[in-house]
N, C-alpha and C positions, 0 to 999 in steps of 0.2 A: 571521500566523505568522512566527516567527523561524526561518529555514531552518537546518538542519544540513547542512554541506557534505559531500556524498559524491562519489565519483568521477563525472565527468560521464556515463560510460557506465552507471552505476548508476541513472540516472534513467529509462532505457527498459528495462523488464523484460519478459520473455516469460512469460505465464501459460499453463500447459499443462493436460493432462487429468489430472494428478496433483496433488492438494491439497498445496500447498507453502507454507511460512512466507514471509512477505514479506521478512524479513531474508535468507533463503537466496536468493531471487530477485534481490535487490539485489546480494548478493555475487557471484552467477553473472554478472550483467550487467556488473559492474565488474571482473570477473576477479581479485578480491581481497577478502578479508574486510574489511568496513567498520567493524566493532566499534562499532555504534551504541550511544550511551549509553542506559541504562535510563530516564533522565528524559524522553526524548522522549515527547510526548503528543498529537501531531497528524500526520495523514497526509492528503495530497491525492492521489487516484488518478484517472486518466482513461484508459479503454480506447480505443484508436484503431481497431481493426479487428475488433471482436466484443464479445460480452458476457461478463462474469465474475460469479462469486459469491464472497463472503468471509464468514468468521466471525471473531469476536474473543473468543469465550468458551470456547475450548478444544475445541469440537466441530469435526469435520471437514466442510468444505463438500463438496457434490457438484454435479453439473451442474444439479440441480433443487432443492437445499437450500442455504440461506444467503442473505445479503442480495444482491440482484441490482444490478449496476451495468451499465447498458447502454452500448453503443458511443457514444463522444463525450460521455457524461455525465461531469461532474466531481463526484466524491464526496469530501467532507471528513469524515474520521473524527476526532473530538475526544475527548480524555480517555482514549485507548487507546494503549499503547506499540506501535510497529511490530512488536515481538517477539511480540505476541499475535495478530497478524493472519495468517490463512491464506487463500490464494486458489486458485481453480480456474476454468478456462474452461468455458463452457456449450455451445459448439459443437464442430465437428470440426477446427478449426484453432487453433494457438496464437494468443494475443492479445497484441499489444504494448500496454503501458500506460505512460504517463508517470506518474512518481511523485515526490512531494516529501515529505520528513519534516522535522519540526522541533518547536518548542515553541509552544504556544498562547500568544498575548500576552494577558495579563489586563489589563482596563481599570484604570486607576488609580482608587483610592478618592477621590482629591482632585479637586475640580472647579475648573476654571480660571476 
């Protein structure tokens, strides 16, 4: 992945009991709007202290609906803009997640 540089604080988001867009969580963590390019197409997320769920199809995740990412699991979401990802925690406490956003590196069609 080719990383997109966001404010360092924006890499540690807090996922709460309210379904929230990933971009909003990054902006909140960074204490400023990050204006992510719409061309971004890869996200890596790793919950540190609990489990989360996410959707990227316009539906709203709940504590029991959406794709589950368990504590310490590293999840790579490819081909989806961060603007289309919504997250929620599954347990009773906010979950700190490390997050990276960027562009998927496409292998060259040329062989060396």
